[in-house]
C-alpha positions in Angstrom: 55.9 68.6 5.2 56.6 67.3 1.6 55.1 64.2 0.0 56.8 61.8 -2.3 55.0 59.7 -4.7 56.7 57.2 -6.9 55.2 57.0 -10.3 57.8 55.4 -12.7 56.8 51.9 -12.4 55.9 50.0 -15.5 52.7 48.7 -14.1 53.0 45.4 -15.8 50.1 44.0 -13.7 47.7 46.4 -15.5 48.6 45.5 -19.0 47.1 46.3 -21.5 46.0 49.6 -20.0 49.5 50.6 -19.1 50.8 50.1 -22.5 49.4 53.6 -23.5 49.5 55.6 -20.0 51.5 55.5 -16.7 49.8 53.4 -14.0 48.9 56.3 -11.9 47.1 57.9 -14.9 44.6 54.9 -15.0 41.2 56.4 -14.3 38.6 55.3 -11.9 35.6 57.1 -10.2 36.1 60.1 -12.5 39.8 60.9 -12.2 43.2 59.1 -12.6 44.6 57.3 -9.6 47.1 60.1 -9.1 44.2 62.6 -8.8 42.6 60.7 -6.0 46.0 60.8 -4.1 46.6 64.5 -4.7 42.9 65.3 -3.8 43.6 63.5 -0.4 46.9 65.3 0.2 45.1 68.5 -0.6 43.2 68.2 2.7 46.5 68.2 4.6 49.3 70.6 5.4 51.5 69.1 2.5 52.5 72.1 0.4 55.1 70.4 -1.9 54.8 67.1 -3.8 57.7 65.3 -5.2 56.8 63.1 -8.1 59.3 60.4 -9.1 58.7 60.0 -12.9 60.3 57.9 -15.5 59.9 56.1 -18.8 58.6 57.6 -22.2 55.2 58.5 -20.9 56.3 60.6 -17.8 54.9 63.8 -19.6 51.5 62.6 -18.9 52.2 62.7 -15.1 53.8 66.1 -15.4 51.0 67.7 -17.4 48.2 66.3 -15.4 49.7 67.3 -12.0 50.6 70.8 -13.1 47.3 71.4 -14.9 44.9 70.0 -12.4 46.7 70.7 -9.0 49.2 73.3 -9.8 47.3 76.0 -7.9 47.4 73.8 -4.6 50.9 72.2 -4.7 54.4 73.3 -5.6 55.6 70.4 -7.7 59.1 68.9 -8.0 59.9 66.2 -10.7 62.7 63.9 -10.2 63.6 61.2 -12.9 64.2 57.5 -12.2 66.2 56.5 -15.2 65.9 52.8 -14.5 63.4 51.1 -12.4 65.3 49.3 -9.7 62.7 49.0 -6.8 61.1 51.2 -4.5 64.0 52.1 -2.5 65.9 53.3 -5.5 62.9 55.3 -6.6 62.8 57.1 -3.2 66.6 57.8 -3.4 66.1 59.9 -6.5 64.2 62.6 -4.1 67.2 63.0 -1.9 68.4 66.3 -3.5 64.8 68.0 -2.9 63.9 66.4 0.4 66.8 65.6 2.5 66.3 67.4 5.9 62.5 67.7 5.5 59.7 65.6 7.1 58.3 63.5 4.3 55.2 61.3 3.7 55.7 58.7 1.1 52.6 57.3 -0.7 52.8 54.7 -3.3 51.3 55.8 -6.7 49.0 52.9 -7.1 47.6 52.8 -3.5 44.4 54.3 -2.4 43.2 54.3 1.3 39.7 54.6 2.9 41.1 56.8 5.8 43.0 59.5 4.1 46.4 61.0 4.6 45.2 63.6 7.1 44.3 60.8 9.5 47.8 59.3 9.0 49.6 62.6 9.6 47.6 63.0 12.8 48.4 59.6 14.0 52.2 60.5 13.4 51.9 63.6 15.4 50.4 61.6 18.3 53.4 59.5 18.2 55.6 62.2 19.3 58.5 60.2 20.7 59.4 58.5 17.4 61.3 59.8 14.3 58.6 58.4 11.9 55.7 56.0 11.4 54.6 53.3 9.2 51.0 52.3 8.3 50.2 48.5 8.8 47.5 46.3 8.7 47.1 42.6 9.9 46.9 40.3 6.9 46.3 36.6 6.4 49.3 35.8 4.3 52.1 38.0 5.4 54.8 36.2 3.3 53.4 38.1 0.3 54.1 41.5 2.1 56.7 43.8 3.7 56.3 42.9 7.4 57.1 44.8 10.7 57.9 43.2 13.9 57.1 45.2 17.2 58.8 45.5 20.5 57.4 47.6 23.4 55.2 49.6 20.7 58.3 50.3 18.5 59.4 48.8 15.3 62.3 46.3 16.0 62.6 44.7 12.5 61.3 45.1 9.0 61.5 42.4 6.3 60.3 42.2 2.8 58.3 39.1 1.8 59.8 36.8 4.3 59.4 33.0 4.1 58.8 32.8 7.7 57.1 36.2 8.8 57.9 37.4 12.3 54.3 38.9 12.5 51.1 39.4 10.6 51.7 43.2 10.3 51.9 44.2 6.8 53.4 47.4 5.5 50.4 49.2 3.8 52.3 51.6 1.4 52.4 54.8 3.4 55.4 56.0 5.4 56.0 59.2 7.4 59.7 59.9 8.0 61.0 62.9 10.1 64.6 61.7 10.2 65.1 62.0 6.4 69.0 62.3 6.7 68.9 58.7 8.2 66.6 57.4 5.5 68.8 58.6 2.6 72.0 57.5 4.3 70.4 54.0 4.5 69.2 54.1 0.9 72.8 55.3 -0.2 74.3 52.3 1.6 72.0 49.9 -0.2 72.8 51.5 -3.6 76.4 52.2 -3.2 77.1 48.5 -2.0 74.7 47.0 -4.3 72.6 45.4 -1.4 69.5 44.2 -3.2 66.6 42.6 -1.6 63.3 40.8 -2.8 63.0 40.8 -6.6 66.8 41.6 -6.9 65.7 45.3 -6.3 66.7 48.0 -3.8 63.9 47.8 -1.3 62.7 50.7 0.9 61.6 48.0 3.6 65.6 47.1 3.8 66.4 50.8 4.2 63.9 51.4 6.9 65.3 48.1 8.6 68.9 49.6 8.4 67.5 52.7 10.2 66.1 50.8 13.0 69.4 48.9 13.4 71.1 52.2 13.7 68.7 53.3 16.5 66.3 55.4 14.6 62.9 54.9 16.6 60.0 54.1 14.2 56.4 53.5 15.2 53.2 52.3 13.4 49.7 53.4 12.9 46.9 51.3 11.7 45.3 51.4 8.1 41.7 50.3 8.0 41.7 49.2 4.4 43.8 49.9 1.1 43.4 49.1 -2.5 46.2 48.1 -4.7 45.0 49.8 -7.8 47.9 48.1 -9.8 45.8 45.0 -10.4 42.4 45.0 -12.3 40.3 43.2 -9.7 41.2 45.5 -6.9 40.9 48.6 -9.3 37.2 47.8 -9.9 36.8 47.2 -6.0 38.5 50.7 -5.4 36.2 52.2 -8.1 33.0 50.9 -6.1 34.2 52.3 -2.7 35.0 55.7 -4.3 31.8 55.7 -6.1 29.9 54.9 -2.8 31.5 58.0 -1.3 30.6 60.5 -4.1 27.5 62.7 -4.0 25.8 61.6 -7.2 22.2 62.8 -6.1 22.2 65.5 -8.7 22.5 62.9 -11.8 19.2 62.5 -13.5 18.2 59.5 -15.8 17.6 60.4 -19.5 14.4 59.7 -21.1 15.4 56.4 -22.4 18.2 55.5 -20.1 18.2 54.4 -16.5 21.1 55.4 -14.2 21.3 53.3 -11.0 23.4 55.2 -8.4 26.2 55.5 -7.7 27.7 56.3 -11.1 30.2 58.9 -12.3 29.5 60.2 -15.7 32.1 62.6 -17.6 31.6 65.5 -19.9 30.1 65.0 -23.3 28.9 61.4 -22.7 26.2 59.8 -24.8 23.7 57.5 -23.5 20.9 55.8 -25.3 18.5 53.1 -24.4 20.7 51.7 -21.7 20.8 50.9 -18.0 23.8 52.1 -16.2 25.0 51.1 -12.8 25.5 50.6 -10.0 29.2 51.3 -9.7 30.1 52.6 -13.2 32.4 55.2 -14.1 32.2 56.6 -17.6 34.9 58.9 -18.8 34.5 62.1 -21.2 33.1 61.6 -24.6 32.2 57.9 -24.3 29.1 56.5 -25.9 26.9 53.8 -24.5 23.9 52.6 -26.6 21.3 49.7 -26.1 23.4 48.2 -23.3 23.4 47.2 -19.7 26.6 48.2 -17.7 27.3 47.6 -14.0 30.5 47.5 -11.8 32.8 48.6 -14.7 35.1 51.5 -15.8 34.5 52.9 -19.4 37.4 55.0 -20.9 37.5 58.1 -22.6 36.0 58.4 -26.1 35.0 54.8 -26.0 32.0 53.4 -27.9 30.0 50.6 -26.3 26.9 49.1 -27.9 24.6 46.1 -27.8 26.2 44.5 -24.8 25.5 43.3 -21.3 28.7 44.5 -19.5 29.8 43.9 -15.9 33.0 43.8 -13.8 35.0 45.2 -16.8 37.5 47.7 -17.6 37.3 49.2 -21.0 40.4 51.4 -22.2 40.3 54.9 -24.0 39.1 55.0 -27.6 37.9 51.6 -27.8 35.0 50.2 -29.8 33.1 47.3 -28.3 30.0 45.6 -30.0 28.6 42.4 -29.0 27.4 40.5 -25.8 30.5 39.8 -23.4 30.0 39.5 -19.7 33.6 40.6 -18.8 36.2 42.4 -20.5 39.8 43.7 -19.7 41.2 45.4 -22.7 43.4 48.4 -23.4 43.2 51.7 -25.2 42.7 52.0 -29.0 41.1 48.6 -29.3 38.4 47.2 -31.4 36.4 44.2 -30.7 33.3 42.9 -32.6 31.6 40.1 -30.8 
């Protein structure tokens, strides 16, 4: 089993944070999004991870993966030279995965029930050639949607105006018949068959597989967190911190820590109240402040503020009394 993780997207919904780092390298709960994904895969039988990279900051992905997880996974890096959709991204992995069973996991999605659960659900569906994670949603027109017949997928459609069901594709796909997958993706690209957003959609390729008699099933995903948006990034930070063992963290003499919190290395805390649900990265300083439900980036300096529901990028200096901020790396704000 190999994993494919597309990481080449521009991450426009997370600007300004993704001006200086790829979206999967945005940090929450003590590590980058990519780190949480790879940690979940480390609990499975996945041995090889294929990272689809692209753009001028791809070296950050390569360095982090090899340095932090190089002793657990064999990594393959394939480049997507132009961002033309999820289907186009996965198509770049054909040379290193065709003929192998694969699990595709989006580089900005985190799940409460991990990939080990999904792989077991796929094994339990022994009569299919792959399975897709789904979850009922209230506004299916905003998602890729599957339609079922006798427990099998009969149709997939991306962001339909009139959804055939409320079962949304949740961003995790397990495909055993990869020759059929890459044949379908090749058909879309070679014939310039673009779907929603004028892009090559993985949903359209999967639908072509179904039309050509590939049997695909589904498994249910309890909850997922789209970390490509600031509000859901903070929500995911809260959930992940709730699952961390932070009992060993002690408050300083003049600072109160309200668990759960994640404090990095070489962090300076003075005369402050930190938490709950705060992640502070390495080298940051927080002085004379109250911080809750927030993410503070590496080497940032925060002082004299009451901060909540905020994301502060790396190497940022903030002084004042704001209630909510969403600012990128290397910024300086004086309020």
